[in-house]
C-alpha positions as a Markdown table, in Angstrom:
| # | Residue | x | y | z |
|---|---|---|---|---|
| 1 | Met | 31.1 | -23.3 | -23.1 |
| 2 | Ile | 31.3 | -19.6 | -22.2 |
| 3 | Arg | 28.6 | -17.5 | -23.7 |
| 4 | Ala | 29.1 | -13.8 | -24.5 |
| 5 | Arg | 26.9 | -11.4 | -22.5 |
| 6 | Arg | 24.0 | -9.9 | -24.3 |
| 7 | Pro | 24.4 | -6.2 | -24.6 |
| 8 | Leu | 21.9 | -4.1 | -22.5 |
| 9 | Phe | 20.8 | -2.3 | -25.6 |
| 10 | Arg | 21.1 | -3.7 | -29.1 |
| 11 | Ile | 23.7 | -2.0 | -31.2 |
| 12 | Gly | 22.4 | 1.0 | -33.0 |
| 13 | Ala | 19.5 | 1.6 | -30.6 |
| 14 | Ser | 18.2 | 5.1 | -30.9 |
| 15 | Met | 18.7 | 7.6 | -28.0 |
| 16 | Gln | 14.9 | 7.8 | -27.8 |
| 17 | Glu | 14.6 | 4.1 | -27.0 |
| 18 | Ile | 17.3 | 4.4 | -24.4 |
| 19 | Leu | 15.5 | 7.3 | -22.8 |
| 20 | Glu | 12.2 | 5.5 | -22.8 |
| 21 | Arg | 13.8 | 2.5 | -21.1 |
| 22 | Leu | 15.4 | 4.7 | -18.4 |
| 23 | Glu | 12.0 | 6.4 | -17.8 |
| 24 | Arg | 10.4 | 3.0 | -17.2 |
| 25 | Ile | 13.2 | 2.0 | -14.8 |
| 26 | Glu | 12.8 | 5.3 | -12.9 |
| 27 | Ser | 9.1 | 4.8 | -12.7 |
| 28 | Ala | 9.5 | 1.2 | -11.3 |
| 29 | Leu | 12.0 | 2.4 | -8.7 |
| 30 | Lys | 9.7 | 5.2 | -7.6 |
| 31 | Ser | 6.9 | 2.7 | -7.2 |
| 32 | Leu | 9.1 | 0.4 | -5.1 |
| 33 | Val | 10.3 | 3.3 | -2.8 |
| 34 | Gln | 6.7 | 4.4 | -2.2 |
| 35 | Arg | 5.7 | 0.9 | -1.2 |
| 36 | Gln | 8.5 | 0.7 | 1.3 |
| 37 | Thr | 8.1 | 4.1 | 2.8 |
| 38 | Val | 7.1 | 4.0 | 6.5 |
| 39 | Lys | 4.6 | 6.7 | 7.3 |
| 40 | Asp | 3.1 | 7.9 | 10.7 |
| 41 | Phe | -0.4 | 7.6 | 9.3 |
| 42 | Tyr | -2.0 | 5.9 | 6.3 |
| 43 | Ser | -5.2 | 6.9 | 4.5 |
| 44 | Thr | -7.7 | 4.1 | 4.0 |
| 45 | Asp | -6.6 | 3.9 | 0.4 |
| 46 | Glu | -3.0 | 3.4 | 1.3 |
| 47 | Phe | -3.8 | 0.9 | 4.1 |
| 48 | Ala | -6.0 | -1.0 | 1.6 |
| 49 | Lys | -3.1 | -1.3 | -0.9 |
| 50 | Val | -0.7 | -2.5 | 1.8 |
| 51 | Val | -3.0 | -5.2 | 3.1 |
| 52 | Gly | -4.4 | -6.2 | -0.3 |
| 53 | Arg | -8.1 | -5.3 | 0.4 |
| 54 | Ala | -10.6 | -2.9 | -1.1 |
| 55 | Glu | -10.6 | 0.7 | 0.2 |
| 56 | Phe | -14.3 | 0.4 | 1.0 |
| 57 | Thr | -13.7 | -2.7 | 3.2 |
| 58 | Cys | -11.0 | -0.8 | 5.1 |
| 59 | Arg | -13.3 | 2.2 | 5.6 |
| 60 | Glu | -15.9 | -0.1 | 7.0 |
| 61 | Trp | -13.4 | -1.7 | 9.4 |
| 62 | Cys | -12.6 | 1.8 | 10.6 |
| 63 | Arg | -16.3 | 2.7 | 11.0 |
| 64 | Arg | -17.1 | -0.6 | 12.8 |
| 65 | Gly | -14.0 | -0.4 | 15.1 |
| 66 | Arg | -12.4 | -3.5 | 13.6 |
| 67 | Ile | -9.1 | -1.6 | 13.3 |
| 68 | Lys | -8.1 | 1.4 | 15.4 |
| 69 | Ala | -8.4 | 4.5 | 13.3 |
| 70 | Gln | -8.9 | 8.2 | 13.8 |
| 71 | Lys | -10.8 | 10.9 | 11.9 |
| 72 | Arg | -8.6 | 13.7 | 10.5 |
| 73 | Arg | -9.2 | 16.7 | 8.3 |
| 74 | Ser | -8.6 | 15.7 | 4.8 |
| 75 | Gly | -8.5 | 19.1 | 3.1 |
| 76 | Arg | -11.9 | 18.5 | 1.6 |
| 77 | Gly | -13.8 | 21.1 | 3.5 |
| 78 | Lys | -15.6 | 20.1 | 6.7 |
| 79 | Phe | -15.4 | 16.4 | 5.9 |
| 80 | Gln | -12.9 | 14.2 | 7.7 |
| 81 | Ser | -11.2 | 11.0 | 6.5 |
| 82 | Trp | -10.1 | 8.0 | 8.4 |
| 83 | Val | -6.4 | 7.5 | 9.1 |
| 84 | Ile | -4.6 | 4.4 | 10.4 |
| 85 | Ser | -1.3 | 4.6 | 12.4 |
| 86 | His | 1.7 | 2.7 | 11.4 |
| 87 | Asp | 1.6 | 0.9 | 14.8 |
| 88 | Glu | -2.0 | -0.2 | 14.0 |
| 89 | Leu | -0.9 | -1.4 | 10.5 |
| 90 | Gln | 1.7 | -3.6 | 12.2 |
| 91 | Arg | -0.7 | -4.9 | 14.8 |
| 92 | Phe | -3.2 | -5.7 | 12.1 |
| 93 | Gln | -0.6 | -7.6 | 10.1 |
| 94 | Arg | 0.4 | -9.6 | 13.2 |
| 95 | Glu | -3.0 | -10.2 | 14.8 |
| 96 | Gly | -5.8 | -9.4 | 12.3 |
| 97 | Leu | -9.0 | -7.6 | 12.8 |
| 98 | Leu | -10.2 | -6.5 | 16.3 |
| 99 | Pro | -13.2 | -8.5 | 17.5 |
| 100 | Glu | -16.7 | -7.2 | 17.1 |
| 101 | His | -18.6 | -6.8 | 20.4 |
| 102 | Gly | -18.8 | -10.1 | 22.1 |
| 103 | Gln | -16.4 | -12.0 | 19.8 |
| 104 | Asp | -12.9 | -13.2 | 20.0 |
| 105 | Arg | -10.1 | -11.8 | 17.9 |
| 106 | Leu | -10.4 | -13.0 | 14.3 |
| 107 | Pro | -7.5 | -13.6 | 12.0 |
| 108 | Leu | -7.4 | -11.9 | 8.6 |
| 109 | Gly | -9.7 | -14.1 | 6.5 |
| 110 | Arg | -10.7 | -13.7 | 2.9 |
| 111 | Gly | -14.4 | -14.0 | 3.7 |
| 112 | Glu | -14.6 | -10.7 | 5.5 |
């Protein structure tokens, strides 16, 4: 049995409802594009979102040398922020954290 397609919008939907739906679609698309954008450098917040960890954890990894990161001016006066290169992000996704002094390379584990 062939079923009729449901209309995208119910008949008689107000223009306001249509505009609200379009706005939600645009917002979702914008979010998807931002996630897929390749950047030269990522802030610790951006890096954390990509790898699914807390920003504090990623800052600590930078500070302890567990990932290769650089300090850059952040526009917040004399304070600098950690930035992580795209190459390092890819290396991290393939290999995990760099070893601490005297340890072998550790895969990304949930206990860190």
